[in-house]
C-alpha positions, 0 to 999 in steps of 0.5 A: 225375752218376750213370750206369749201365754198359750191360749185356747179359743172357741166360740165362748172366748179365750182361756189363757193358761200359764204353767212354770214348775220353777216359779213358786207364786207368792203374790199377784197384783194388777196394774191399771195404767192410762195412756202415757203413764209411767209405772215401775221405775224400781228393781227388787233385791230378791223378787223375781216377777212375771209381767203379763199383759191383760189388755194394754199396750206397753213398752217395758225397758229393763236394765240388768247386768249392765244390759238395757233391753226394750220389750213391747207387749201388745197382745193379751197374754204377752209377758216378760220374766224379770229376774231379781235386780232388774230395773223396770220402767213401764210406759203405757201406749194404750190404757189397760191392765197388766198382771204381775206375778211374784215369787216373794210376798211384799216387803218394802225393804226389797225395793231399789228406787235408785238405779245407781244402787242396783248392782251394789 
């Protein structure tokens, strides 16, 4: 489900505020993508992520529990929540940045790179 972060605007600019009591942040990273670049193409065994659009325009395709979904993040502050065992592919339609917030620290053993092994 696509959501938008609450923002506050005045003459100085915008402030984006995100709060979630049920999500303990352990890691944050940023992705810079160029037009037509594909990122992701993996899932996580145990990590839940929030992908937040900073200033890009992207199509995010997800696959989880035998269901495919497609989201377009076009505005700053648009985001999706990806539960564990969710395959994610991100295509940049406009160059820009995404922020990814994770509930686990980095662990290379957490990655699933073969979509056919997703539900095993």
